C-alpha positions in Angstrom: -0.1 -0.3 -0.2 3.2 2.4 1.0 4.5 1.7 -2.7 1.1 2.1 -4.2 0.6 5.5 -2.3 3.6 6.3 -3.4 3.6 5.9 -7.1 -0.1 7.8 -6.7 2.0 10.9 -5.5 5.1 10.8 -8.1 1.6 10.5 -10.9 -0.1 13.1 -9.6 3.4 15.1 -9.6 4.0 14.4 -13.0 0.2 15.5 -14.5 0.4 18.7 -12.6 3.8 19.4 -14.9 0.8 19.7 -18.2 -0.6 22.5 -15.7 1.9 25.0 -15.3 1.5 28.6 -15.3 4.9 29.9 -15.7 7.4 29.4 -18.0 10.3 27.2 -17.8 13.3 28.7 -15.9 15.1 31.1 -18.2 18.1 28.7 -19.9 16.4 25.2 -18.8 15.3 24.7 -22.3 19.1 25.2 -23.6 20.3 22.7 -21.1 17.9 19.9 -22.3 18.4 20.6 -26.1 21.3 18.8 -28.0 23.7 21.4 -28.9 26.2 19.6 -31.1 30.3 20.6 -30.7 33.2 18.7 -30.5 35.7 19.1 -27.5 39.9 20.3 -29.0 41.3 17.8 -31.0 41.8 16.2 -34.4 37.5 17.6 -34.6 38.3 20.8 -33.2 36.4 23.2 -36.2 33.0 22.9 -34.3 31.7 24.4 -31.5 27.9 24.9 -29.4 25.4 25.2 -32.1 22.4 27.2 -31.3 20.0 26.8 -33.9 19.2 22.7 -33.7 18.3 22.4 -37.4 22.0 23.8 -38.9 24.3 21.9 -39.5 25.4 19.2 -37.4 22.4 18.3 -36.2 20.9 14.3 -35.9 18.3 15.7 -38.8 20.7 17.3 -41.0 23.5 14.5 -40.2 20.8 11.8 -40.8 19.2 13.3 -44.4 23.2 13.6 -45.5 23.4 10.4 -44.9 20.2 9.5 -46.6 20.9 11.8 -50.1 24.4 9.5 -50.2 26.6 12.0 -49.5 27.8 15.6 -50.8 28.4 14.6 -54.4 25.0 12.9 -54.5 23.2 16.4 -53.0 25.2 18.6 -55.3 24.0 16.9 -58.5 20.2 16.8 -57.0 20.7 20.8 -56.4 22.1 21.9 -59.3 19.4 19.0 -61.4 16.7 20.9 -59.8 17.9 24.4 -60.9 18.5 23.0 -64.6 15.1 21.7 -64.4 13.4 24.6 -63.8 14.8 26.3 -66.5 14.0 24.2 -68.7 10.5 23.9 -67.7 10.2 27.8 -67.8 12.3 28.8 -70.8 10.2 25.6 -72.9 7.2 26.9 -71.9 7.7 30.2 -73.2 9.1 28.9 -76.3 5.5 27.0 -76.9 3.5 30.3 -75.9 5.9 32.6 -77.7 7.8 31.1 -80.4 4.8 28.2 -81.9 2.6 29.1 -84.8 -0.3 26.5 -84.5 -1.9 27.4 -87.3 0.6 25.7 -89.3 1.5 23.1 -86.4 -2.5 21.7 -87.1 -2.6 22.9 -90.7 -5.1 25.1 -90.3 -3.7 27.4 -92.6 -2.0 26.3 -95.4 1.6 28.5 -95.0 4.4 28.0 -93.9 8.0 29.3 -93.3 10.0 27.2 -95.9 7.4 29.1 -98.4 7.7 25.6 -100.1 4.2 25.7 -101.6 4.3 22.1 -103.4 5.4 20.6 -100.2 1.7 19.3 -98.1 3.5 17.7 -94.9 4.5 20.1 -92.3 7.3 20.1 -90.1 8.4 21.0 -87.1 10.5 23.5 -88.6 7.5 25.2 -90.4 5.8 25.9 -87.3 8.6 27.7 -85.4 8.6 31.5 -85.9 11.3 33.3 -86.4 13.5 34.7 -83.5 12.8 38.6 -84.5 8.7 37.5 -84.4 9.1 35.6 -81.6 11.2 37.9 -79.4 8.1 40.6 -80.1 5.1 38.2 -79.1 7.2 37.9 -75.6 7.4 41.7 -75.3 3.9 42.3 -76.1 2.5 40.5 -73.9 2.4 41.9 -70.4 1.4 38.6 -68.2 4.2 36.8 -69.8 6.3 39.2 -69.2 5.4 39.8 -65.9 5.4 35.4 -64.6 8.8 35.7 -65.8 9.9 38.3 -64.1 8.3 35.7 -60.9 9.9 32.8 -62.0 13.7 34.5 -62.2 12.6 35.5 -58.7 11.7 32.1 -57.8 14.8 30.2 -59.4 17.2 32.8 -57.4 16.0 32.1 -54.6 16.2 28.5 -54.8 19.8 29.0 -56.2 21.1 31.2 -52.8 19.0 28.1 -50.8 20.7 26.2 -52.3 24.0 27.3 -52.3 23.6 27.9 -48.4 22.5 24.0 -48.1 25.4 22.9 -50.0 27.4 25.0 -47.7 26.0 23.0 -44.6 26.2 19.9 -46.4 30.4 20.5 -46.7 30.5 20.9 -43.0 28.6 17.2 -42.7 31.5 16.3 -44.7 33.4 17.1 -42.9 32.0 15.7 -39.8 31.9 12.6 -41.4 35.2 12.3 -42.3 37.1 13.8 -39.2 34.7 13.1 -36.6 33.3 9.9 -37.7 35.7 7.8 -39.6 33.7 7.7 -42.5 35.4 8.6 -45.7 32.7 10.2 -48.6 33.6 7.3 -50.8 32.7 4.7 -48.3 29.6 6.1 -47.4 27.0 4.4 -48.9 28.3 1.5 -47.1 27.4 2.2 -44.3 24.0 2.5 -42.8 22.3 4.9 -40.5 22.3 1.9 -37.5 25.9 2.3 -38.3 26.7 6.1 -38.6 24.2 6.6 -35.6 26.7 3.8 -33.4 29.4 6.0 -34.6 27.5 9.5 -33.3 26.8 7.9 -29.8 30.3 6.3 -29.3 32.4 9.7 -30.6 29.4 11.3 -27.8 31.1 9.1 -24.7 34.4 9.3 -26.0 34.4 13.5 -26.2 30.6 15.1 -25.7 28.9 16.6 -28.7 26.5 17.8 -26.7 25.4 19.0 -23.7 21.7 16.8 -22.5 20.9 16.7 -19.3 21.1 13.3 -19.6 23.1 10.7 -21.6 23.0 11.0 -25.5 20.8 7.7 -26.7 19.5 6.5 -30.3 15.6 7.5 -29.4 16.9 11.3 -28.7 17.8 11.0 -32.2 15.4 9.4 -33.3 12.9 12.5 -32.0 15.2 15.0 -32.9 14.9 13.3 -36.9 10.7 13.0 -35.9 10.0 15.7 -34.3 7.8 17.6 -36.5 6.4 14.6 -37.6 5.4 13.1 -34.7 3.0 16.4 -33.6 0.8 15.8 -36.3 0.9 12.0 -36.0 0.0 12.1 -32.4 -2.2 15.0 -33.0 -4.5 12.6 -36.1 -4.5 10.0 -32.9 -6.1 12.5 -30.7 -8.1 13.1 -33.1 -7.5 16.5 -33.1 -7.1 17.3 -36.5 -10.2 17.4 -38.8 -8.7 14.1 -40.8 -11.9 11.7 -40.8 -14.7 12.4 -42.2 -18.0 10.1 -41.9 -19.8 10.3 -45.3 -23.1 9.5 -46.4 -23.4 5.8 -47.7 -19.7 5.7 -47.5 -19.2 6.2 -43.5 -15.7 7.0 -42.2 -13.2 8.0 -44.8 -10.3 9.9 -44.4 -8.7 13.0 -46.4 -5.7 14.6 -46.2 -3.5 15.3 -49.2 -1.1 17.7 -50.2 -1.7 20.9 -50.3 -3.9 20.1 -46.8 -0.7 19.1 -45.3 1.4 21.6 -46.2 -1.4 24.0 -44.6 -1.3 22.4 -41.5 2.4 22.1 -41.6 2.3 26.1 -42.3 -0.4 26.3 -39.7 1.4 24.5 -36.6 5.0 25.2 -37.2 6.4 27.9 -40.1 3.9 30.6 -39.8 3.2 33.6 -37.4 1.1 31.1 -34.9 3.2 28.3 -34.9 3.9 26.3 -32.0 8.2 26.9 -32.6 8.8 30.0 -32.0 12.4 29.1 -34.2 13.0 25.9 -35.6 13.7 24.0 -32.3 12.2 26.0 -29.2 8.9 26.1 -28.2 7.4 30.0 -28.0 6.8 30.2 -24.2 3.2 31.1 -23.9 3.0 27.6 -25.7 4.0 26.6 -21.9 1.2 27.8 -19.9 -2.1 26.2 -19.3 -4.0 29.2 -19.2 -3.0 30.8 -22.5 -4.4 27.1 -24.1 -7.8 29.4 -25.4 -6.5 31.6 -26.7 -3.6 30.2 -28.7 -6.8 28.2 -29.8 -8.9 30.9 -30.8 -6.0 32.4 -32.9 -5.5 29.8 -34.3 
């Protein structure tokens, strides 16, 4: 009975943590986070990282492994940028530089001026460059879309360059800290990489947690944002299940709806996180829940 009473008391104390009206003491959240760094030694170029989702953190180390190293990441980003340019260029060509009346033989006229030839070829339907340029300059909405596409491409270029700088640092971390050369990364499973990361943590601390870094900590870091929607669906907090007449209960969660939910919960102005890894102080207060719900 005494042991049962002790367990009940501990359980009630644990439950009271959910109704805490005050914020955590200053610095407590930071102490609980996994601040990756490497102590003095052969890997002395890495120190404390304030933002846990930048560079040397479990999610980015995991993504680097899943994307098969720096060379594959570089090739993938370059091909994505080239693909974007190709789609925009080819779409503009189809809109401004093709005479569809000639292409579909609705007008008996071609650019080669060979009247005796009845078959229309692709060069016959392609307009000359000066005429194509005039049609492009005469379309204001198309010019606006091209300027917008150019701005999007430049933003993607800057993002890719920043991402590549971070992945280059992770590449150096793999080679110097984990002892995995770039050409041997494909031979290592994620479990092997994770074991080396934990061994390095025990040998020379990589983080400043209150307790020892474990596989579960790493998994929580990697799946953090994904676990929130899963838990909300399991608790029936997200409206993804509907009951339709004759069909009964159905699940409806499109890519667009998922993107909007993630924007609302994690990246928007009313998101739960004030940055990429720290909850907003008002989210931790039980008294602010109704106001936060109304705001969402």
